[in-house]
C-alpha positions as CSV (number, residue, x, y, z in Angstrom):
1,M,116.6,60.3,112.8
2,R,114.6,62.7,115.0
3,E,114.2,61.8,118.6
4,T,110.5,61.3,119.5
5,I,108.5,60.6,122.6
6,E,105.5,58.2,122.3
7,L,102.4,58.9,124.2
8,T,99.5,56.4,124.7
9,A,95.9,57.0,125.9
10,A,93.6,54.6,127.6
11,D,91.7,53.8,124.4
12,G,94.9,53.1,122.5
13,T,95.2,56.5,120.8
14,T,98.9,57.3,120.4
15,A,101.0,60.3,119.5
16,R,104.7,60.8,118.8
17,I,106.2,64.2,119.7
18,A,109.6,65.2,118.4
19,R,112.0,67.0,120.6
20,D,113.0,69.1,117.6
21,G,110.4,71.9,117.6
22,A,108.2,70.0,120.2
23,E,106.5,69.0,116.9
24,P,103.8,66.2,116.9
25,V,104.8,63.9,114.0
26,S,102.1,61.2,114.5
27,W,98.5,61.0,115.9
28,Q,97.1,57.5,115.5
29,I,93.6,56.4,116.2
30,E,92.6,52.7,115.6
31,G,95.7,52.3,113.5
32,R,95.2,55.2,111.2
33,D,97.4,58.3,111.3
34,Y,95.5,61.6,111.2
35,L,98.6,63.8,111.0
36,W,100.3,64.5,107.7
37,S,103.3,62.2,107.0
38,G,105.8,65.0,106.3
39,D,106.5,63.6,102.8
40,P,109.2,66.0,101.4
41,A,107.7,65.7,97.9
42,H,105.0,68.0,99.1
43,W,105.9,69.5,102.6
44,N,108.5,68.1,104.9
45,R,106.8,69.1,108.2
46,H,103.9,67.7,110.2
47,A,102.6,70.2,112.7
48,P,105.2,72.8,113.7
49,W,105.0,75.4,116.4
50,L,105.7,79.0,115.2
51,F,107.7,81.3,117.5
52,P,108.7,84.2,118.1
53,V,107.0,85.4,114.9
54,V,104.3,84.0,112.6
55,G,104.7,84.4,108.9
56,A,107.2,86.4,106.9
57,S,109.1,89.5,108.0
58,V,110.0,92.3,105.7
59,D,113.4,91.6,104.1
60,G,113.8,88.6,106.4
61,H,114.7,90.7,109.4
62,V,113.1,92.2,112.5
63,R,114.2,95.4,114.2
64,V,114.8,95.7,117.9
65,G,116.1,99.1,119.0
66,A,118.5,100.3,116.3
67,R,119.5,96.9,115.1
68,D,118.1,94.5,112.5
69,Y,118.1,90.7,113.3
70,P,117.7,87.9,110.7
71,M,114.4,86.1,111.2
72,A,113.2,83.2,109.2
73,Q,109.6,82.8,108.2
74,H,107.6,81.5,111.2
75,G,110.6,82.0,113.5
76,F,113.2,79.5,114.8
77,A,111.5,77.4,117.5
78,R,110.4,74.8,115.0
79,D,114.0,74.0,114.2
80,L,115.5,73.8,117.7
81,C,115.7,70.9,120.2
82,F,113.5,71.3,123.3
83,A,114.5,69.9,126.7
84,V,112.3,67.3,128.4
85,V,110.8,68.8,131.6
86,S,108.5,65.9,132.6
87,R,107.1,62.8,131.1
88,Q,104.2,60.4,131.7
89,T,102.6,57.6,129.8
90,D,100.1,60.0,128.2
91,A,101.9,63.3,128.4
92,V,105.2,65.1,128.0
93,T,106.3,68.7,128.7
94,L,109.1,70.2,126.6
95,R,110.8,73.5,127.0
96,L,112.9,75.8,124.8
97,E,114.9,78.7,126.4
98,D,117.0,81.5,125.0
99,G,120.7,81.0,124.4
100,L,123.5,82.2,122.1
101,E,121.8,80.7,119.1
102,T,118.4,82.4,119.6
103,R,119.8,85.8,120.7
104,A,121.5,86.2,117.3
105,H,117.9,86.4,116.0
106,Y,115.9,87.6,118.9
107,P,117.7,89.4,121.7
108,F,115.4,88.5,124.6
109,A,115.2,86.1,127.5
110,F,112.2,83.7,127.1
111,Q,110.8,80.3,127.9
112,L,108.5,78.4,125.5
113,E,107.0,75.4,127.2
114,V,104.7,72.9,125.3
115,T,102.8,70.1,127.1
116,A,101.3,67.5,124.8
117,R,98.7,65.0,126.1
118,V,96.8,62.2,124.4
119,R,93.3,61.2,125.4
120,D,90.6,59.1,123.9
121,R,90.5,60.1,120.2
122,G,92.2,63.3,121.1
123,L,95.5,65.2,121.3
124,D,95.8,68.3,123.5
125,F,98.5,71.0,123.8
126,D,99.0,73.6,126.5
127,V,101.6,76.2,125.7
128,V,103.2,78.7,128.2
129,V,105.3,81.6,127.1
130,R,107.3,83.1,129.9
131,N,109.4,86.3,130.2
132,P,112.2,85.8,132.7
133,G,114.0,88.9,131.5
134,P,113.9,92.6,132.6
135,D,112.4,93.9,129.3
136,V,109.0,93.6,127.7
137,L,108.9,90.5,125.4
138,P,107.3,90.9,122.0
139,Y,106.2,87.6,120.7
140,A,103.8,85.8,118.4
141,L,102.9,82.1,118.6
142,G,101.2,79.8,116.1
143,F,100.4,76.2,115.5
144,H,100.5,74.7,111.9
145,P,99.2,71.1,111.9
146,A,98.5,69.4,108.6
147,F,96.1,66.4,108.1
148,P,95.9,63.9,105.3
149,W,93.4,64.9,102.6
150,P,91.5,62.7,102.1
151,F,91.5,61.3,105.6
152,A,88.1,59.5,105.5
153,G,87.7,58.1,102.0
154,G,86.6,59.9,98.8
155,E,88.8,61.7,96.4
156,R,90.8,65.0,96.8
157,A,90.1,66.1,93.2
158,K,87.5,68.9,93.1
159,G,87.3,68.7,96.9
160,G,85.9,65.2,97.2
161,G,83.1,66.5,99.5
162,Y,85.4,67.8,102.1
163,A,84.8,71.2,103.9
164,V,86.1,73.3,106.7
165,V,83.2,74.2,109.1
166,F,83.8,77.1,111.4
167,E,82.1,77.6,114.8
168,H,80.5,80.8,113.5
169,P,80.1,82.4,110.1
170,E,83.2,84.3,109.1
171,R,83.9,87.2,106.7
172,P,84.1,85.8,103.2
173,F,87.2,87.8,102.4
174,V,90.9,87.2,103.2
175,P,94.0,89.4,102.6
176,E,96.0,88.9,99.4
177,V,99.4,87.5,100.0
178,G,102.2,89.3,98.2
179,Q,105.8,88.6,97.3
180,G,107.8,86.8,100.0
181,G,104.6,85.9,102.0
182,L,103.9,89.4,103.1
183,L,100.2,90.4,103.6
184,L,98.6,93.0,101.3
185,R,95.8,95.4,102.3
186,D,93.8,94.2,99.3
187,E,91.4,91.4,99.9
188,R,90.0,88.6,97.8
189,P,86.7,86.8,98.2
190,V,86.5,83.1,99.3
191,P,83.4,80.9,98.7
192,L,82.3,80.7,102.3
193,L,78.7,79.6,102.7
194,G,78.0,81.0,106.2
195,D,80.1,78.9,108.4
196,T,81.2,76.4,105.8
197,L,84.1,76.5,103.3
198,P,83.7,73.8,100.6
199,L,87.2,72.7,99.7
200,E,88.7,72.5,96.3
201,P,92.5,72.3,95.6
202,A,92.4,75.2,93.2
203,L,91.3,77.5,96.0
204,F,94.7,77.5,97.6
205,T,97.0,79.7,95.6
206,E,98.0,81.1,99.0
207,A,96.9,80.6,102.6
208,L,93.4,81.8,103.5
209,V,94.0,84.0,106.5
210,F,90.9,84.8,108.7
211,R,92.2,87.7,110.9
212,D,90.4,88.3,114.2
213,A,88.1,85.3,113.5
214,R,84.9,84.9,115.5
215,S,85.4,81.2,115.7
216,R,87.5,79.2,118.2
217,I,86.6,75.9,116.6
218,M,87.3,74.6,113.1
219,R,86.3,71.2,111.8
220,F,87.9,69.5,108.8
221,K,84.9,67.5,107.7
222,G,84.9,64.5,105.4
223,P,82.1,63.4,103.0
224,G,80.8,60.8,105.5
225,G,80.5,63.2,108.4
226,R,83.7,62.2,110.2
227,A,85.7,65.3,111.2
228,I,89.0,66.5,112.7
229,R,88.0,69.2,115.2
230,M,90.5,71.8,116.3
231,E,89.6,74.0,119.2
232,V,91.9,76.9,120.2
233,E,92.4,79.1,123.2
234,D,93.8,82.6,122.8
235,F,94.6,82.4,119.2
236,P,92.6,85.2,117.5
237,H,93.7,84.5,113.9
238,L,92.8,81.3,111.9
239,A,94.2,80.1,108.6
240,V,93.6,77.3,106.1
241,W,96.3,76.2,103.7
242,T,97.6,73.6,101.4
243,K,99.3,73.4,98.0
244,P,97.2,72.8,94.9
245,T,98.8,69.3,94.3
246,A,99.5,68.2,97.9
247,P,97.4,65.6,99.6
248,F,97.0,67.4,103.0
249,L,95.2,70.3,104.5
250,S,96.5,72.5,107.3
251,L,94.3,74.2,109.9
252,E,96.4,77.0,111.6
253,C,95.9,79.2,114.6
254,W,98.0,82.3,115.3
255,T,98.3,85.1,117.8
256,G,100.1,87.2,115.2
257,H,100.6,87.1,111.4
258,A,103.0,88.1,108.7
259,D,104.2,91.6,108.2
260,W,102.1,93.9,106.0
261,A,104.0,94.7,102.8
262,G,106.0,98.0,103.4
263,F,106.1,97.7,107.2
264,A,109.2,99.4,108.5
265,G,108.7,99.5,112.3
266,L,110.1,97.7,115.3
267,L,109.3,94.1,116.2
268,S,107.2,95.4,119.1
269,E,105.2,97.5,116.7
270,R,104.4,94.6,114.3
271,D,100.6,94.1,113.9
272,S,99.2,91.6,116.4
273,Q,102.5,91.0,118.1
274,R,102.0,90.4,121.8
275,S,103.8,92.3,124.6
276,L,104.6,90.2,127.7
277,A,105.8,92.2,130.8
278,A,108.9,91.3,132.7
279,G,108.2,88.2,134.9
280,A,104.9,87.5,133.3
281,E,103.6,84.5,131.4
282,A,100.9,83.8,128.8
283,R,99.0,80.6,128.2
284,H,97.5,79.2,124.9
285,G,95.8,76.0,124.1
286,V,94.9,73.6,121.2
287,R,92.6,70.6,121.4
288,L,92.5,68.1,118.5
289,T,89.6,65.6,118.4
290,L,88.5,63.0,115.9
291,E,84.7,63.1,115.7
292,G,82.4,60.5,114.1
């Protein structure tokens, strides 16, 4: 059984945050849970944090200096236990630091700190990445929450009237995803209608990756107008993902993304990887709100 910390807002909105991965596993409003259940028959996670890489790495390794280090897809933070830094009725701050286990995959000093806070009909996250070491820290960060589909009535088959609505119109093309989850330079069209992506299960043979998106807000909108809004801070890439037969939809935000197929460079040279100077910190944010 995962150890979780329950948070409660003034209006009765609740959330449970697992110490493993600092992962939110429940977000309940008026008795209904708006986070995916983690049913292992479809996908056994709820809303993991991705660090120190996002996506797949060529051959399952990253190179630092002259050495290759094993690196799982989306990194290791989602599988490690975070320490509790502070706790209130409506908020908790959790922290992951480097150690022997992380240095076998990522030879850097780091701190990853996640603060979760519930508010009326909302759940917010403030994330700080710190570099306490003497070397430049290459990192990527992502958030991968999934939500029940349908969450507001209707049927999932043929989309059920659900759509993802972006803050701004986005390019109606996304990279093809190749073997092992690596990105390809070829693109495929997606049926974006300006800022609106009508949802159909058959659309999701792979994740839809909107690199360098214009939008900072996505809404997962139901047929009656109710929507789950996700607003992000300093996450330039957005993604939408599910499995064709799974009753959830994931809205994702990333600072980096999977390797391009054929990439053979250093981790620090990976496309979109951030570089954090010694002693520096970077801040990122996500705001979830139930609208309607």
